[in-house]
C-alpha positions, 0 to 999 in steps of 0.5 A: 586518953593516950599522951605521946611523951616523945616531944616532951622528952625531946624538949626536955633533952634540949633543956638539960643540954642547955644547962649543960652548955651554960655550965661549960661556958661558965667554967670556960669564962671563970678560967680567966677570972682572977679573985685578987684585986689589982687596984695599982696595976692600971685600969686595963686589969680592972676593966678586965676583972669587971668584964669577966665579972659581969659576964659570970653574972650574966651566965649565972642569971641565965643558969639559974632561969634555965635550971628552974624551968628544967626542974619544973618541966621535968617534975611536970612531965613526970606527974603527967606520965605518972597520972596517965599510967593510973587513968590509962585502963589496962590492956584487956587483950593480953 
């Protein structure tokens, strides 16, 4: 059995690029984050802080999920490659 790894490598590359995109998106959103709580400055500042915090929570949740899927898929792909290299008969025509 000879497995073509091209589509699987393309999918893994897509997953890695999505992790990088989520990391860049998080860095972009967190640029507007303010670590200090402004209680006396009105509700608009609090609403903005809550909005940024909520966006970061959502990005972090999806970042963890996509990273986990990427790592598990990469390990499975590596294991399949190693398994195929042991199962595949050596080339006798050399």
